[in-house]
Backbone as CSV, one residue per row, in Angstrom:
resi,resn,N_x,N_y,N_z,CA_x,CA_y,CA_z,C_x,C_y,C_z
1,UNK,0.831,-1.145,0.000,0.000,0.000,0.000,0.893,1.231,0.000
2,UNK,0.547,2.112,-0.918,1.384,3.298,-0.983,0.652,4.474,-0.348
3,UNK,1.416,5.260,0.296,0.852,6.475,0.902,0.921,7.607,-0.117
4,UNK,-0.192,8.270,-0.248,-0.206,9.406,-1.165,0.549,10.558,-0.528
5,UNK,1.412,11.117,-1.293,2.166,12.253,-0.764,1.332,13.513,-0.933
6,UNK,1.239,14.217,0.109,0.509,15.482,0.051,1.508,16.593,-0.249
7,UNK,1.140,17.452,-1.129,2.063,18.547,-1.435,2.211,19.456,-0.221
8,UNK,3.375,20.019,-0.061,3.563,20.914,1.082,2.659,22.135,0.972
9,UNK,2.125,22.510,2.117,1.254,23.684,2.167,2.114,24.932,1.951
10,UNK,1.615,25.847,1.136,2.392,27.078,0.948,2.424,27.860,2.257
11,UNK,3.570,28.336,2.606,3.731,29.128,3.822,3.867,30.588,3.424
12,UNK,3.743,31.391,4.384,3.906,32.819,4.139,5.314,33.058,3.631
13,UNK,5.423,33.982,2.724,6.731,34.282,2.155,7.594,34.878,3.246
14,UNK,8.677,34.217,3.493,9.607,34.737,4.483,10.431,35.814,3.808
15,UNK,10.134,37.054,4.136,10.818,38.174,3.509,12.208,38.360,4.080
16,UNK,12.727,39.472,3.787,14.041,39.854,4.247,14.062,39.868,5.769
17,UNK,15.113,39.336,6.312,15.235,39.347,7.768,15.310,40.802,8.244
18,UNK,14.552,41.120,9.250,14.569,42.473,9.812,13.688,43.453,9.070
19,UNK,12.739,42.955,8.298,11.881,43.840,7.522,11.071,44.772,8.437
20,UNK,10.687,44.313,9.600,9.935,45.161,10.540,10.807,46.319,11.023
21,UNK,12.075,46.052,11.263,12.993,47.106,11.713,13.188,48.131,10.604
22,UNK,13.343,47.657,9.386,13.528,48.573,8.260,12.290,49.438,8.073
23,UNK,11.123,48.865,8.231,9.881,49.633,8.107,9.794,50.702,9.189
24,UNK,10.216,50.364,10.403,10.177,51.363,11.485,11.219,52.452,11.262
25,UNK,12.369,52.111,10.714,13.377,53.133,10.401,12.799,54.097,9.361
26,UNK,12.111,53.539,8.375,11.472,54.380,7.369,10.444,55.304,8.020
27,UNK,9.680,54.779,8.957,8.666,55.597,9.636,9.314,56.718,10.433
28,UNK,10.416,56.427,11.124,11.122,57.464,11.891,11.633,58.548,10.952
29,UNK,12.164,58.156,9.818,12.657,59.148,8.858,11.529,59.995,8.297
30,UNK,10.392,59.386,8.021,9.243,60.144,7.521,8.740,61.119,8.586
31,UNK,8.654,60.674,9.825,8.236,61.560,10.923,9.219,62.721,11.056
32,UNK,10.504,62.441,10.948,11.516,63.491,11.076,11.402,64.512,9.950
33,UNK,11.182,64.062,8.739,11.059,64.985,7.605,9.790,65.822,7.740
34,UNK,8.695,65.201,8.105,7.444,65.952,8.283,7.584,66.962,9.422
35,UNK,8.196,66.555,10.521,8.396,67.468,11.649,9.289,68.639,11.243
36,UNK,10.327,68.365,10.454,11.224,69.426,10.006,10.534,70.385,9.039
37,UNK,9.492,69.934,8.369,8.746,70.819,7.473,7.649,71.582,8.214
38,UNK,7.058,70.974,9.211,5.988,71.634,9.966,6.552,72.684,10.923
39,UNK,7.696,72.402,11.521,8.280,73.288,12.526,8.423,74.736,12.047
40,UNK,9.055,75.015,10.903,9.178,76.426,10.511,7.845,77.060,10.131
41,UNK,6.890,76.242,9.717,5.573,76.770,9.367,4.852,77.314,10.596
42,UNK,5.015,76.647,11.723,4.342,77.063,12.951,5.147,78.077,13.766
43,UNK,6.379,78.325,13.367,7.257,79.218,14.135,7.341,80.613,13.526
44,UNK,6.294,81.072,12.903,6.290,82.391,12.290,5.353,83.283,13.091
45,UNK,5.930,84.314,13.684,5.126,85.289,14.419,5.875,86.614,14.407
46,UNK,5.128,87.685,14.446,5.738,89.001,14.437,4.830,89.961,15.190
47,UNK,5.436,90.888,15.878,4.677,91.902,16.602,5.527,93.172,16.635
48,UNK,4.872,94.315,16.599,5.613,95.566,16.648,4.899,96.565,17.542
49,UNK,5.669,97.560,17.980,5.126,98.577,18.881,5.856,99.892,18.628
50,UNK,5.095,100.940,18.414,5.641,102.293,18.296,4.986,103.152,19.372
51,UNK,5.728,103.520,20.408,5.135,104.376,21.439,4.981,105.799,20.910
52,UNK,3.848,106.382,21.146,3.629,107.751,20.701,3.115,107.813,19.283
53,UNK,3.418,108.931,18.647,2.942,109.120,17.283,3.293,110.505,16.785
54,UNK,2.448,111.000,15.905,2.667,112.300,15.288,1.491,113.197,15.652
55,UNK,1.792,114.474,16.054,0.706,115.392,16.393,0.205,116.092,15.130
56,UNK,-0.743,116.988,15.276,-1.362,117.675,14.143,-0.400,118.571,13.377
57,UNK,0.655,119.037,14.024,1.615,119.927,13.371,2.747,119.154,12.695
58,UNK,2.726,117.832,12.759,3.791,117.031,12.149,4.935,116.711,13.093
59,UNK,4.825,117.149,14.358,5.860,116.849,15.347,5.584,115.512,16.011
60,UNK,6.588,115.007,16.679,6.451,113.710,17.325,5.999,113.866,18.770
61,UNK,5.179,112.926,19.236,4.746,112.897,20.634,5.062,111.520,21.207
62,UNK,5.247,111.483,22.537,5.524,110.192,23.183,4.215,109.497,23.534
63,UNK,4.283,108.382,24.223,3.102,107.589,24.554,2.136,108.350,25.456
64,UNK,2.636,109.332,26.207,1.783,110.118,27.100,1.192,111.338,26.404
65,UNK,1.567,111.583,25.144,1.044,112.733,24.417,1.902,113.973,24.534
66,UNK,3.055,113.895,25.200,3.951,115.045,25.340,4.816,115.171,24.088
67,UNK,5.056,116.395,23.607,5.910,116.569,22.432,7.357,116.177,22.734
68,UNK,8.006,115.560,21.767,9.421,115.192,21.879,10.148,115.730,20.655
69,UNK,11.459,115.926,20.802,12.248,116.538,19.734,12.553,115.580,18.580
70,UNK,12.752,114.329,18.891,13.115,113.378,17.837,12.166,112.191,17.847
71,UNK,12.175,111.483,16.754,11.269,110.337,16.609,11.625,109.245,17.612
72,UNK,10.600,108.669,18.208,10.818,107.558,19.131,11.065,106.276,18.342
73,UNK,11.768,105.346,18.948,12.044,104.106,18.204,10.825,103.174,18.186
74,UNK,10.638,102.526,17.054,9.636,101.477,16.916,10.370,100.147,17.033
75,UNK,9.768,99.225,17.754,10.387,97.923,17.979,9.557,96.855,17.285
76,UNK,10.214,96.031,16.482,9.547,94.896,15.843,10.277,93.624,16.246
77,UNK,9.507,92.672,16.770,10.038,91.372,17.151,9.511,90.329,16.172
78,UNK,10.390,89.452,15.739,10.006,88.395,14.813,10.495,87.067,15.359
79,UNK,9.594,86.116,15.451,9.926,84.774,15.926,10.198,83.883,14.729
80,UNK,11.251,83.104,14.818,11.604,82.195,13.736,12.135,80.888,14.286
81,UNK,12.316,79.910,13.412,12.809,78.598,13.844,14.277,78.649,14.255
82,UNK,14.634,77.786,15.177,16.013,77.683,15.648,16.715,76.527,14.942
83,UNK,17.940,76.739,14.495,18.691,75.644,13.885,18.965,74.507,14.875
84,UNK,18.944,74.809,16.154,19.208,73.768,17.150,18.108,72.709,17.191
85,UNK,16.896,73.068,16.826,15.818,72.076,16.782,16.075,71.087,15.648
86,UNK,16.527,71.595,14.519,16.891,70.688,13.416,18.049,69.773,13.824
87,UNK,19.003,70.345,14.542,20.111,69.535,15.050,19.590,68.465,16.004
88,UNK,18.631,68.831,16.855,18.035,67.869,17.785,17.306,66.742,17.066
89,UNK,16.564,67.075,16.017,15.871,66.045,15.233,16.886,65.083,14.628
90,UNK,17.928,65.634,14.023,18.973,64.802,13.417,19.658,63.933,14.453
91,UNK,19.943,64.496,15.602,20.616,63.744,16.666,19.746,62.593,17.162
92,UNK,18.464,62.840,17.347,17.557,61.776,17.793,17.534,60.630,16.783
93,UNK,17.436,60.949,15.496,17.378,59.906,14.468,18.692,59.120,14.430
94,UNK,19.809,59.823,14.437,21.100,59.123,14.355,21.389,58.277,15.589
95,UNK,21.044,58.783,16.758,21.244,57.990,17.979,20.350,56.752,17.985
96,UNK,19.129,56.903,17.502,18.212,55.758,17.449,18.746,54.689,16.497
97,UNK,19.215,55.094,15.341,19.762,54.117,14.390,21.006,53.456,14.964
98,UNK,21.821,54.220,15.660,22.998,53.639,16.319,22.626,52.606,17.373
99,UNK,21.585,52.898,18.134,21.140,51.934,19.150,20.517,50.699,18.512
100,UNK,19.848,50.876,17.379,19.270,49.729,16.678,20.382,48.806,16.180
101,UNK,21.458,49.380,15.716,22.581,48.567,15.242,23.188,47.716,16.360
102,UNK,23.068,48.198,17.593,23.613,47.456,18.733,22.555,46.666,19.498
103,UNK,21.320,46.686,19.025,20.227,46.007,19.733,20.436,44.495,19.695
104,UNK,20.049,43.835,20.778,20.228,42.384,20.887,19.107,41.605,20.210
105,UNK,17.920,42.217,20.132,16.808,41.513,19.511,15.882,42.514,18.820
106,UNK,14.981,41.983,18.036,14.097,42.828,17.242,13.134,43.664,18.075
107,UNK,12.515,43.129,19.132,11.612,43.977,19.936,12.324,45.190,20.550
108,UNK,13.573,45.020,20.968,14.322,46.149,21.523,14.561,47.203,20.445
109,UNK,14.901,46.768,19.246,15.127,47.695,18.139,13.845,48.438,17.784
110,UNK,12.737,47.718,17.747,11.460,48.349,17.414,11.054,49.362,18.483
111,UNK,11.265,49.019,19.732,10.944,49.928,20.838,11.792,51.198,20.744
112,UNK,13.064,51.047,20.412,13.956,52.201,20.261,13.473,53.114,19.143
113,UNK,13.080,52.536,18.034,12.611,53.346,16.908,11.276,54.021,17.199
114,UNK,10.396,53.332,17.927,9.134,53.955,18.330,9.393,55.162,19.232
115,UNK,10.310,55.007,20.161,10.649,56.114,21.063,11.290,57.271,20.304
116,UNK,12.073,56.960,19.291,12.694,58.022,18.496,11.631,58.828,17.752
117,UNK,10.644,58.152,17.176,9.569,58.862,16.475,8.794,59.753,17.440
118,UNK,8.514,59.230,18.627,7.822,60.029,19.644,8.697,61.199,20.085
119,UNK,9.998,60.963,20.212,10.928,62.020,20.617,11.004,63.149,19.608
120,UNK,11.049,62.813,18.328,11.098,63.844,17.284,9.817,64.667,17.304
121,UNK,8.676,64.004,17.329,7.400,64.723,17.355,7.270,65.554,18.634
122,UNK,7.675,64.992,19.753,7.604,65.715,21.022,8.502,66.938,21.041
123,UNK,9.703,66.816,20.482,10.620,67.959,20.430,10.004,69.115,19.654
124,UNK,9.414,68.826,18.523,8.819,69.891,17.705,7.601,70.505,18.403
125,UNK,6.760,69.680,19.001,5.576,70.203,19.702,5.999,71.097,20.871
126,UNK,6.943,70.641,21.667,7.416,71.444,22.805,8.073,72.732,22.313
127,UNK,8.886,72.647,21.268,9.555,73.842,20.751,8.550,74.885,20.283
128,UNK,7.523,74.456,19.573,6.527,75.402,19.074,5.734,76.011,20.230
129,UNK,5.272,75.191,21.149,4.456,75.709,22.258,5.255,76.659,23.132
130,UNK,6.453,76.256,23.542,7.265,77.115,24.408,7.599,78.428,23.709
131,UNK,7.995,78.360,22.455,8.399,79.570,21.747,7.239,80.533,21.537
132,UNK,6.112,80.027,21.095,4.972,80.909,20.822,4.428,81.513,22.114
133,UNK,4.301,80.712,23.160,3.820,81.256,24.438,4.795,82.297,24.974
134,UNK,6.084,81.982,24.921,7.102,82.915,25.399,7.048,84.207,24.571
135,UNK,6.914,84.085,23.281,6.876,85.253,22.401,5.673,86.135,22.715
136,UNK,4.526,85.513,22.939,3.313,86.283,23.236,3.367,86.952,24.608
137,UNK,4.218,86.481,25.497,4.313,87.055,26.839,5.291,88.226,26.924
138,UNK,5.996,88.547,25.856,6.941,89.662,25.877,6.153,90.967,25.938
139,UNK,6.401,91.785,26.962,5.655,93.051,27.096,6.268,94.143,26.209
140,UNK,5.666,94.404,25.069,6.206,95.415,24.157,6.058,96.836,24.689
141,UNK,5.061,97.086,25.496,4.853,98.432,26.020,5.988,98.858,26.939
142,UNK,6.741,97.914,27.482,7.850,98.225,28.379,9.109,98.660,27.654
143,UNK,9.137,98.546,26.347,10.307,98.960,25.591,10.356,100.474,25.522
144,UNK,11.517,101.031,25.766,11.706,102.471,25.658,13.012,102.717,24.912
145,UNK,13.291,103.975,24.637,14.514,104.291,23.901,15.753,104.113,24.777
146,UNK,15.587,104.094,26.087,16.740,103.997,26.974,17.276,102.569,27.073
147,UNK,16.414,101.622,27.367,16.914,100.259,27.561,15.820,99.255,27.245
148,UNK,16.246,98.098,26.784,15.323,97.003,26.537,16.128,95.750,26.337
149,UNK,15.465,94.656,26.586,16.101,93.361,26.351,15.012,92.341,26.055
150,UNK,15.399,91.306,25.303,14.475,90.242,24.960,15.124,88.938,25.378
151,UNK,14.431,88.186,26.202,14.913,86.870,26.570,14.213,85.863,25.678
152,UNK,15.002,85.100,24.985,14.459,84.163,24.017,14.399,82.768,24.618
153,UNK,13.420,81.970,24.198,13.399,80.561,24.609,14.471,79.833,23.806
154,UNK,15.719,80.100,24.136,16.882,79.873,23.301,16.893,78.633,22.430
155,UNK,16.860,77.423,22.924,17.039,76.352,21.945,15.813,76.117,21.072
156,UNK,14.672,76.661,21.435,13.442,76.336,20.726,13.073,77.308,19.621
157,UNK,13.459,78.551,19.738,13.100,79.549,18.744,14.064,80.715,18.784
158,UNK,14.084,81.481,17.723,14.962,82.638,17.621,14.087,83.875,17.486
159,UNK,14.368,84.868,18.309,13.630,86.125,18.244,14.583,87.189,17.732
160,UNK,14.240,87.777,16.594,15.061,88.871,16.077,14.372,90.188,16.424
161,UNK,15.195,91.176,16.757,14.698,92.483,17.184,15.168,93.519,16.172
162,UNK,14.227,94.329,15.701,14.566,95.406,14.793,14.034,96.699,15.382
163,UNK,14.925,97.674,15.542,14.541,98.966,16.091,14.749,100.004,14.990
164,UNK,13.684,100.707,14.667,13.735,101.756,13.647,13.065,103.003,14.185
165,UNK,13.510,104.169,13.749,12.832,105.390,14.201,11.450,105.502,13.560
166,UNK,10.528,106.094,14.304,9.183,106.301,13.789,9.259,107.309,12.647
167,UNK,8.595,107.025,11.568,8.611,107.961,10.442,7.346,108.813,10.487
168,UNK,7.479,110.002,9.989,6.339,110.911,9.961,5.376,110.450,8.879
169,UNK,4.140,110.288,9.242,3.152,109.868,8.252,2.387,111.089,7.763
170,UNK,2.415,111.311,6.491,1.729,112.493,5.922,0.513,112.077,5.146
């Protein structure tokens, strides 16, 4: 009596070893690129303040309405993206890939890459929130011609200050 041979059942195609890790690396890179594109879009803000103005005779007045001899300075603050945030995104991605290369098993590598994606997104969210809130809290009315200073949320955003004399509007 002969036994009928059954053909082997097709199994799932065993793809490239580490395909899950490669897919997660791709996801981290996509998150990093999207974050690097969204960050400067959300980091645009500007505000200006000119104390005083021009009286009916064309002379300059201060914020209290008193005449002054020369034009008072107008202050314009502009918020922009910081290069250090881009450096931080790059550092997170490179450190994550370095740790994946030294990982002992696939779950550890996947966990590292998941944390890197969260870290990149978190860095951009924190940078935008801290910078915009800090920028909106700057008291422009306190600026005078004698002294002023702007404290920037340094690693998260850059605040540029432009001081120009008030021009006579005719």
